[in-house]
Backbone bond lengths (Angstrom), bond angles and torsions (degrees), N, CA, C in turn:
res aa  C-N    CA-C-N  psi(-1)  N-CA   C-N-CA  omega(-1)  CA-C   N-CA-C  phi
1 M - - - 1.464 - - 1.592 112.83 -
2 W 1.247 117.59 158.63 1.466 123.49 -166.43 1.529 103.96 -70.78
3 F 1.309 123.84 -23.26 1.443 125.08 -178.63 1.576 116.47 -92.92
4 E 1.253 118.25 3.95 1.493 124.36 -166.06 1.524 109.16 -49.68
5 N 1.207 118.68 -52.79 1.468 124.13 -177.75 1.540 116.99 -96.82
6 A 1.320 115.55 7.94 1.461 119.05 -174.64 1.503 113.78 -71.49
7 I 1.345 119.39 151.19 1.427 119.18 170.75 1.589 106.23 -74.93
8 D 1.244 118.40 139.92 1.481 129.40 -179.88 1.547 109.73 67.45
9 K 1.352 113.00 32.75 1.510 112.28 175.88 1.618 110.85 -67.08
10 E 1.254 116.56 -21.27 1.372 121.83 -178.45 1.610 109.80 -54.33
11 Q 1.265 121.28 -27.76 1.481 129.41 -177.62 1.579 104.27 -59.02
12 I 1.296 112.78 -45.72 1.500 117.73 -172.49 1.586 103.73 -80.50
13 R 1.209 120.97 -32.40 1.440 117.64 178.04 1.469 109.36 -71.00
14 Y 1.222 120.57 -39.37 1.475 129.25 -172.29 1.681 102.85 -75.83
15 L 1.323 118.16 -59.22 1.450 121.06 -174.32 1.476 117.71 -68.01
16 F 1.334 111.78 -37.99 1.543 114.85 -172.31 1.575 112.93 -122.21
17 A 1.278 122.98 9.77 1.423 125.00 -179.75 1.441 111.80 56.10
18 D 1.413 117.01 46.33 1.454 124.87 172.67 1.506 108.87 73.94
19 D 1.294 123.89 8.49 1.453 122.23 -174.17 1.545 115.38 -118.86
20 F 1.347 115.83 82.37 1.444 117.19 179.64 1.564 108.50 -138.84
21 L 1.290 112.74 100.94 1.414 123.53 -179.35 1.519 113.21 -78.00
22 I 1.215 119.01 146.50 1.477 124.09 -176.62 1.514 111.45 -118.91
23 N 1.412 112.82 45.08 1.489 119.93 175.22 1.520 109.66 -96.29
24 E 1.311 116.09 142.28 1.479 122.06 172.90 1.584 111.19 57.76
25 L 1.287 112.45 48.36 1.435 114.88 173.90 1.544 115.35 -86.62
26 L 1.304 123.04 152.04 1.428 122.12 -179.98 1.542 103.39 -100.26
27 L 1.337 119.86 115.08 1.401 125.40 175.43 1.547 110.72 -74.45
28 D 1.283 118.78 106.83 1.440 121.80 -171.69 1.639 107.16 -91.71
29 M 1.328 115.65 -36.28 1.504 114.36 -174.23 1.527 108.50 -157.01
30 V 1.293 113.24 155.26 1.424 121.10 174.16 1.627 104.17 -137.77
31 I 1.275 114.44 124.21 1.448 118.22 -177.43 1.557 111.54 -126.30
32 F 1.405 117.94 126.80 1.351 123.16 177.84 1.482 106.00 -91.83
33 E 1.331 113.46 132.60 1.569 117.85 176.51 1.510 108.73 -137.36
34 G 1.247 119.80 92.26 1.390 121.86 -175.65 1.517 113.83 62.29
35 R 1.301 113.80 -118.20 1.523 115.85 177.28 1.470 111.88 -101.99
36 H 1.316 120.94 30.81 1.418 130.06 178.09 1.606 108.68 -125.69
37 L 1.404 110.92 151.07 1.498 114.22 175.78 1.424 103.16 -136.18
38 K 1.407 115.98 126.37 1.457 124.52 -176.61 1.522 106.09 -105.02
39 F 1.314 115.54 131.78 1.387 124.99 173.39 1.645 111.44 -106.81
40 M 1.288 116.85 126.93 1.478 113.99 173.89 1.512 106.33 -114.67
41 F 1.380 113.38 123.94 1.535 119.32 179.27 1.547 108.56 -121.47
42 S 1.417 109.49 155.66 1.484 118.33 170.57 1.583 99.70 -118.57
43 C 1.399 103.05 136.21 1.501 115.82 -177.29 1.491 107.49 -115.63
44 K 1.298 115.78 120.27 1.472 123.43 -179.34 1.455 109.99 -88.09
45 E 1.295 114.93 -30.36 1.601 117.50 -178.69 1.558 103.92 -86.60
46 I 1.286 114.63 115.95 1.435 123.19 174.90 1.560 112.85 -87.24
47 P 1.313 118.83 124.92 1.388 118.42 172.18 1.471 115.85 -47.69
48 K 1.319 116.48 152.27 1.468 118.57 175.53 1.438 119.15 -64.33
49 V 1.374 110.69 -37.36 1.510 118.08 174.71 1.473 108.35 -106.14
50 Y 1.468 111.37 131.56 1.378 116.87 177.82 1.591 108.18 -150.34
51 P 1.399 119.32 170.20 1.439 116.25 -173.69 1.538 109.32 -66.34
52 V 1.404 110.49 142.35 1.400 121.31 177.98 1.553 112.34 -51.99
53 K 1.257 115.09 -41.51 1.526 123.07 -172.46 1.601 109.95 -62.65
54 W 1.343 113.30 -28.62 1.474 119.69 176.19 1.524 110.44 -65.72
55 K 1.251 120.23 -25.48 1.518 119.33 -179.36 1.473 115.62 -72.46
56 R 1.356 113.73 -6.97 1.537 116.41 172.54 1.496 117.51 -84.35
57 S 1.324 113.07 -3.00 1.424 116.64 -177.92 1.635 107.88 -129.41
58 D 1.374 119.54 152.65 1.386 121.75 178.65 1.632 108.17 -78.85
59 F 1.222 118.61 137.89 1.480 119.19 173.43 1.596 106.00 -160.55
60 N 1.266 113.13 149.85 1.446 120.98 177.31 1.481 112.56 -131.20
61 A 1.263 119.86 9.81 1.469 124.90 179.06 1.429 109.63 -161.59
62 L 1.420 110.14 164.42 1.531 121.24 -178.73 1.553 105.20 -119.54
63 E 1.387 115.70 141.09 1.355 115.80 169.24 1.603 107.24 -100.29
64 L 1.271 116.17 135.59 1.474 124.17 -178.98 1.412 112.36 -126.84
65 E 1.341 116.81 125.48 1.416 126.27 177.40 1.564 112.85 -108.73
66 I 1.250 119.75 121.61 1.381 124.21 176.42 1.544 109.67 -123.00
67 T 1.322 118.12 132.62 1.332 123.79 -178.77 1.482 112.29 -124.69
68 M 1.434 119.43 123.85 1.404 122.78 172.89 1.577 108.25 -90.47
69 H 1.358 113.05 118.84 1.469 117.31 -179.20 1.514 107.99 -100.01
70 D 1.353 115.39 148.71 1.461 127.88 175.52 1.502 109.49 52.86
71 I 1.285 120.20 72.02 1.362 131.79 -175.59 1.567 110.57 -60.61
72 L 1.286 121.29 131.70 1.378 129.41 -176.86 1.587 110.27 -107.76
73 S 1.362 108.63 -29.78 1.492 115.53 -177.30 1.488 111.84 -160.87
74 F 1.282 117.99 136.46 1.566 119.89 -173.93 1.442 110.94 -150.43
75 E 1.370 117.89 132.36 1.467 129.28 179.35 1.489 105.35 -138.77
76 S 1.379 113.59 140.90 1.527 121.61 177.75 1.492 107.35 -146.54
77 K 1.373 119.73 150.36 1.382 124.86 -176.68 1.538 99.74 -154.75
78 G 1.373 117.80 131.34 1.536 117.14 176.59 1.471 114.08 96.40
79 V 1.331 114.35 -172.62 1.426 126.30 -175.12 1.404 116.37 -124.71
80 C 1.399 125.20 126.30 1.382 129.01 -178.85 1.488 109.17 -82.57
81 S 1.337 122.37 115.35 1.503 119.41 175.94 1.483 102.34 -143.62
82 S 1.263 118.18 77.93 1.479 123.00 173.60 1.561 110.72 51.80
83 I 1.330 117.86 65.22 1.419 121.51 -178.29 1.618 109.45 -99.53
84 T 1.179 118.06 152.29 1.452 124.71 174.07 1.478 104.34 -92.07
85 C 1.420 114.13 133.34 1.429 116.63 -178.28 1.480 104.00 -155.84
86 S 1.441 115.69 170.58 1.400 124.54 177.43 1.612 102.49 -130.40
87 P 1.286 114.42 88.20 1.460 120.57 -178.66 1.579 114.75 -58.55
88 K 1.222 116.83 139.13 1.378 124.59 175.12 1.442 110.72 -95.42
89 I 1.337 120.33 114.69 1.440 122.47 -170.62 1.482 107.68 -131.26
90 T 1.358 112.57 126.49 1.419 123.13 -179.95 1.512 108.57 -115.35
91 T 1.304 124.19 130.27 1.584 119.90 174.26 1.611 101.20 -127.35
92 E 1.353 108.61 122.64 1.469 124.57 177.75 1.512 103.12 -107.43
93 K 1.322 120.41 178.21 1.455 125.59 175.04 1.524 108.53 -76.50
94 D 1.308 126.44 -33.13 1.452 127.86 -175.22 1.569 110.45 -101.90
95 F 1.316 120.63 -14.73 1.503 118.99 -177.44 1.507 107.81 -163.31
96 S 1.340 113.22 164.98 1.473 124.05 174.40 1.512 107.34 -132.06
97 I 1.364 113.83 150.74 1.415 121.66 173.62 1.405 113.89 -125.46
98 I 1.391 125.59 135.07 1.475 121.56 167.19 1.664 98.86 -123.55
99 Q 1.356 109.41 137.98 1.404 123.62 175.19 1.465 115.40 -130.28
100 I 1.304 118.76 123.13 1.572 122.34 176.92 1.452 105.62 -115.84
101 E 1.281 120.43 125.16 1.384 124.67 168.02 1.558 113.08 -124.39
102 H 1.392 108.91 122.35 1.503 117.18 -175.02 1.546 105.22 -148.33
103 P 1.274 121.30 146.00 1.475 122.72 179.50 1.562 112.32 -47.24
104 D 1.330 120.16 -33.88 1.468 122.46 -179.67 1.496 113.90 -94.20
105 L 1.307 120.84 -15.82 1.506 119.71 -173.03 1.627 105.61 -151.45
106 Y 1.340 112.50 146.14 1.399 123.28 175.65 1.613 104.87 -139.21
107 I 1.302 113.26 119.02 1.505 113.85 173.73 1.635 105.67 -130.89
108 Y 1.411 110.18 140.87 1.401 116.86 176.47 1.593 103.70 -134.06
109 C 1.292 118.29 124.30 1.379 121.52 -176.57 1.616 104.66 -134.05
110 K 1.381 115.17 128.18 1.459 115.71 171.67 1.562 102.85 -125.59
111 A 1.268 112.59 131.81 1.526 122.18 -172.50 1.539 110.80 -138.40
112 K 1.355 112.59 159.13 1.506 115.96 176.57 1.689 110.04 -64.02
113 H 1.301 114.27 -33.21 1.464 115.70 -175.73 1.478 113.64 -140.81
114 L 1.348 118.04 146.28 1.370 118.18 165.66 1.591 109.33 -113.70
115 L 1.315 115.02 131.19 1.431 119.17 178.03 1.477 111.65 -113.13
116 I 1.357 116.86 126.40 1.500 123.93 172.98 1.487 105.71 -83.63
117 G 1.361 114.09 116.64 1.520 121.06 -177.02 1.451 103.89 -93.59
118 K 1.391 115.15 -139.60 1.445 119.56 -166.49 1.617 108.62 -76.29
119 I 1.235 108.70 147.81 1.550 117.60 175.56 1.516 99.15 -133.12
120 K 1.311 115.83 119.28 1.518 119.85 175.75 1.475 112.67 -145.41
121 P 1.225 117.37 150.23 1.502 128.05 -174.11 1.671 100.45 -81.16
122 Y 1.330 114.93 149.63 1.409 120.65 170.51 1.664 107.26 -160.30
123 M 1.261 110.32 168.72 1.510 120.89 177.27 1.506 104.42 -98.43
124 D 1.319 113.67 113.09 1.552 123.19 177.03 1.468 110.19 -97.37
125 D 1.329 118.50 113.70 1.439 122.61 -178.82 1.559 115.76 -63.31
126 R 1.329 113.32 -21.46 1.492 117.63 -178.63 1.609 110.99 -72.94
127 W 1.351 117.17 -13.07 1.451 120.32 -175.15 1.467 113.67 -120.02
128 D 1.310 119.94 39.03 1.458 122.33 -179.32 1.539 115.29 -66.49
């Protein structure tokens, strides 16, 4: 799985029973913060298993935050403006890689660590 060696991978195991695919995500934002690179995605595809407490509110998307910590290598070409992509993510014990290939954007980032940040449900007006 793409999150096997990620920091806070337990979120995915606990919230989604190890089932969280990263196909067809909407890349909303990329933020460079010193030696860190933060990706904000909107996920239209909701996993089949999710927390019971989420059933009490309406939602049609998930917000996913992934941060690459201690960047070792970085390359970017193009402009990010809410593109749909299926990022290729590799997590090893010593490094992690995220790669996004789209006609309008290319990003390659290799870092010492990949951190799974917040994952939260919300109602996305773009997908009514």
